[in-house]
N, C-alpha and C positions, 0 to 999 in steps of 0.2 A: 206526393200533393204538388199539382202544377207551377210553375212560375207565377201566373195569374192569383191564384188562392194563396201563396206561399209570401207575397210583397202586399196582396191586401191584408192577410193577418198582421203582418208587422206594422202596415203604415198606417190602418185606422187607430190603434193604441197610441202608436209613435207622434202622429198630427196631432190627437188630442193632448197628448201628455207637455210638449213643446208649444203647444198656442194656450192652452189657459196656463200654463206656467207662466209665459210673458204677459197675459191677462193680468193675471194676479198682480204682476208687481205692477203695472198702472191702474190698476183699479185703487190698490191701498194707498198708492203713493197719489190719486185723486182725493181720497178720503182723510188724505193728512194735508191737502192743501197744492198740489202740484197737477194743475188740468194739461203737464205738457205732452202725454200718450193720447189723451180725449183730444184733443186738437190734431193733433197725428194722425187722427181714426185709428189708433190701437187697441181701443178698447172691445174689441168683438172678435167673435168665433170666428169670423170667415180666415180659413186659414189660408188664403191670398195673400192678405195686409200681411202676416210674419213670417211670409217664406222666404229664406236667403238660398237662393239656387244650390250653392256648393252644400251648406249644411243640414237643408232641409230635404234635399232632389238627389244630388249626385253620391254623395259620401253614404247616407244609406241602403240606398239601392243596391251600390258596390258591394256594402259588407253584406246584405242579405244574399246578393246572388254567391259571393266568394263563401259565405259562411253556410251557406243551404238554411238559412232562415233562423241560424243559432245564434247568432251575435249581428246587432245595429245600434249604431247610432247616430245623433245628428243633433243640430241645435237651430234656433229662429235668430230672426233678428229681432235684437235685443233692444226693448223698448226704452223710449228716450224719458229720464227722469231729469229735472231739475232739481238736486238735491238742496238750493239755496231759495228754493220757494217754499219747501217745506215747515212745518209751522216750531217743528224743534229740529233742526237736522240729522243731530248725531243721533238721537233717539229714533227716530223718524226711519234714517237711513237701514237701520237695523231689523225695521219693520218692514218695508219696502222689500228688501233683500230677501228676509224669511219668506216673505208670501210666497215665490213660485217654490221651493224646495216645499211647504207647507202644504201647498196643493196638489202637488206630485203625489205626496205619502197620504193624500184624502182619496187621489186616484186608484192607485194601488189599491186601497182598502175597497173601493167602488169595484173593481175588476176583480176580485178577489172574492166580493160577495156574491158576483155574477156567478161561480164555481156552484154556489148553493142551488142544489135541487128544487129549493121550496123557492126561492125568489127567481130561478129559470123557470120554473114551472106558471108561478104568478105572470111573469111577462112573458109567458106564450112562446118561449126559447125551446127548443131540442136540446137538453144538455148531452144527448148522444153524440151531437155533431162535434166533428173533429174539431172542424174550423172555428166553433166557439169557443171549446175549451183551450185551442193554443193559442186564440187570441185572447183571451183571458189569462192564460197565464204571461202571454208575454206584457200582456197591461201592467201587472203586477211587477214583473221584473224589470222594464223600462222605466216605469215611474219611481222606485226604491233606486233604481242605479243613478237616472237623473239628480233623484233627492241628494242624494250621498255626495255624487261628483260636484254638482253646484256648490254643497256645503265647503268642499274642501277651501282653505284658508288661504287661496291664491287671488290676490285679483287680479283681472278684473269679475272674476266667478261671484257666486254671492256670497259664498262664504268670507269672502276678503272684503266685501262688503259690510260684513256683520264684523269681521275683527276689527275694521277698522274705527265702527263704530263703539265698539266695547274697550280697547285702548285709550291710556292718554293723548291726549292731543299730541303732543312732540310726536309719537310713535306714528299715530294716526298718519302724518304728513310725512312721516317716514316711509311706512308702506306705499305711497303715493309713487314714488319712484321706481317701486317693483313692476308697477301696473302695466307701464308700455311692454314688460319683457314677459310678462305673465303667459302669453299664449306660447312663447318660445320656451317658457320652464314647462307649460305641460306636453309641449312635445319631446320635448328630453325625457320628462317622465315617462312617456308614451314607450320612446324607443327602447329605454332602457328595460323597461317591466313594470318599475313600480308604480305608473300609474294603475295597471292592471291587479297589481297586490291590494291595494286599496278598496278598488271597487270589483274587487273579483267576487262573485254572488255566492260561492260557495263559504264567503268568509264576513258576510253580511247578517251581525242579528236579525236586522230588520227584513232583509228579506224572508231568513226561515221564521221569523215569526208570522207574516201575512200567508205564508204558502204552507205550513206545519199547521198553524193556528185556525185559521180565517178560512183558507181554502180546502182545508184538511175538513170543513164541515159539509161539504160534496160529497 
């Protein structure tokens, strides 16, 4: 597989995964009373509006090349949300935060269904194409991994926001003090290997479900 095809196989599902993830946050926030993302021009599927040069381009490209397409990860610019604008801030913060991972699971299902011979035939796709198969498989994997990773209960990840909304107010305020150190915590978990254990595809029941049950229809 040439480097161009390899990058395209990874880039297409990854761009969709991180772009739609961010739009979902802003879209749910808008319908719950906060138009900040709309006014910032972030309720668009144009990936350029969501690009973070480091997280969307440099890091994924280096990981794709270094792993020969076996592994890649990235992130987009966070969609701005003014939680005080939400009609019910504590409840709505949970819904806004959970929207991104939920949409990733929906996209994982979509990529898995693309592997079905019947759907592929209906769309006029050639299921025999290695590129289509590999791209669909990567689409399933990256979306499940993003959903699981983002739901880790560490602020400022989505899971941290959900946890803050579920905790009693005094504990939620205490969690806010952790947020400035959230990425340092993630880096420490990454270099100690704990993070990879938590998001190891072979250990994720959700990933096994999509690959064995739905994609197995192909």
